[in-house]
C-alpha positions, 0 to 999 in steps of 0.5 A: 412727136420728137425723133427719139420719142418715136423710136420704140413705137416705130420699132414695134410697128415695123417688127410686127409688119415684117413678122407678118410678111415673113410668115406669109412669103417665107422671107428670111429677114434680119432686122437691126435696131433703127431710129424711126421718124421721118423728120429726124435731123440730117445729123442723125442720118448716117451713110451706109457702111463702107464696102468691106470684102475681107481678106481674099485667098490666093494672093488676091483677085486677078480677073472676073468672069460672069455668065448667066447667074454665075460669078467667078474670080480667078485669083493671083495663084490661078485658082478659080473661085465661084459663087451663084449658080454653079450648075454649069460648072457641075458644082450646084448652087454656091451661096458664097465664093467656093474654090472650083478649080485649083491653081493651074497654068491657065492664063485666063478663063472665059465664060459664056453660053454654058461653056468654060474656056481656059487659055493656057500660057501657051495660048491654047484654048481648052473649052468644055461643052456648049455653043455647038459642041457635043455633050461630054463628061462634066469635067472634060474639055471637048475642044482644044484650039492652039495659037489663040490670041483672043477668045469671046464666048456668047450665048450661042456662038464663040469666036477666037482670033488666032495667030501664026499658021492659023492666023485669022478669025475662027468661030463655032456654034449657032449659025441660023442668021449666018453669023459665022459663015454663009450657011444655015447649019450650026458649026460644031467645030471652029471654022475660019470665017470668010466674012471677017475683014481682010488683014490681021484681026484685032478685035471681035465681039459676038451678040445673040445672032451677029458677029463684029470684027475689026482688022488693024487700021480698018473699020469694024465689020459686022455680019449676021442678023440685022433686024434691029440695025445691029450690023451698023451699016446704016439701015435695018434691011433684013436682006443685008447680012454684012455691013461696014460700020463707019468711023470705027477705024481707030477702035481699040475695044469692041463689045456686044450685048444681045442686039447691040454693039459698042466700039471704044476708040483710041481717044477714049470716045465711045460709040454704040449701035443696034437695039436701044429699047432700054437705052443701052446705046447711051444716047439718051433715047430708046430709038434703035440706031443702025449707025454708030451714035456717041454715048452721052454723059460720060465724065472723061475718057473711057478705059474699058467697056463691057456689054451683056444682054441689054446693058452697057457699062464703062470704066473711066480712066479715073476709076469711076463706073457708069452703066446704062440700059436695062438696070440690073435690079429688075426682080427675077421673073418680072417685066423689066420693060417699064421706065423703072428699069431703064437707065438713060443716059449713063448713070454713075454706080454709087460708092464704087471708085478705083475700078480696075476690072468689070464683068457682066452676067445676064442680070448682074455685075461685079467690079474689081477695085484697085485694093483687091475688093470685089463688089457686085449688084443686080439679080441675086436669085442664086446668090450670084451677088452676095450671100448677105445683101444689106442694101436689098431693093425690091418693089415697095418695101426694100432699102427703107431709109430711116434715121440712123441705120438701115433695115437689113434683108437676107433674101433672094432678090435684086439690088441696085447698090453694090455690095461686097463679096465676102470671102 
């Protein structure tokens, strides 16, 4: 049977099957005409349509910020637009980008641990409830911290590099593994960290229950839990609560996931250590590493690194994007421990070039490209990726490629293919 002769019969079969599926599980499905037949010539197989996000308000996107199942973009006019699970922002579930905060003198916004922090032009951090802070009215900032040079917020604690008379590293939040100070009590207010390396702190990263920091010209130092070697000192001795990570003195960027950390050096080389069950260290194995190992398979020098949960991603100087570790298309509430959801060594994210900024949520990611468009992929249970996902992928029946177009889905799920954010 020829390709064209099988069109009508194939469409009928697919239409009936999908109608039954929709009726059973309540999926909303949008089907577009497709050419059926597995032996169709290459000339009749068309690539996916290019990413198009439409005009972006506010002069375009400046930076991205993701947290859990929430996606946000700060625009050039300093307004903040979010989509996905907006409950942490007291905005409900947002199925498309919605303006949450109007233009203000904020310089940057940081999300994490059910906390939002605004950094003002005067380098003052203003944070809402979360990570060790008392519960307050929804719109109120509970904490204000002046002279902040850099701020990171993790799932359970946060740290700020401060300057001037408060110079040093200040942290607050959970402290059950002594990830802040030598005590077992939670730290409700920002406290100067005595574990921090001496000298001017340049970089800091926070994991689930450990902290890493680096002073100018010195090796990275980590403290807190060492159960998976995440302190990087060359062993998994649980009695060790502080360690020096060797060969990291030229670090220019430091990031951490749940139980692993990575350091980017001045020459663009990338080293990681700690938990590696999903291949998140990028060395091509799933063995935990208590000392830094070099990430393999990257094409050229690295410009930016991002880590979250069990994933790591790198933006290359060429604008290409590589990710490794737990893949972001694991369906919500499914087991992700199989090799199906492990990516090792690093793999290039398709159809994404000229990336200038990247942010990771718990199980999704968004990338900002040089032309101002934003594309996201991963878990989409709260529409944190996109309201419409033309490249939905799920076990068994998603992303089915036939001759011609794709069958399109509008469904909660997960995708491993970047889709545009429609403004």
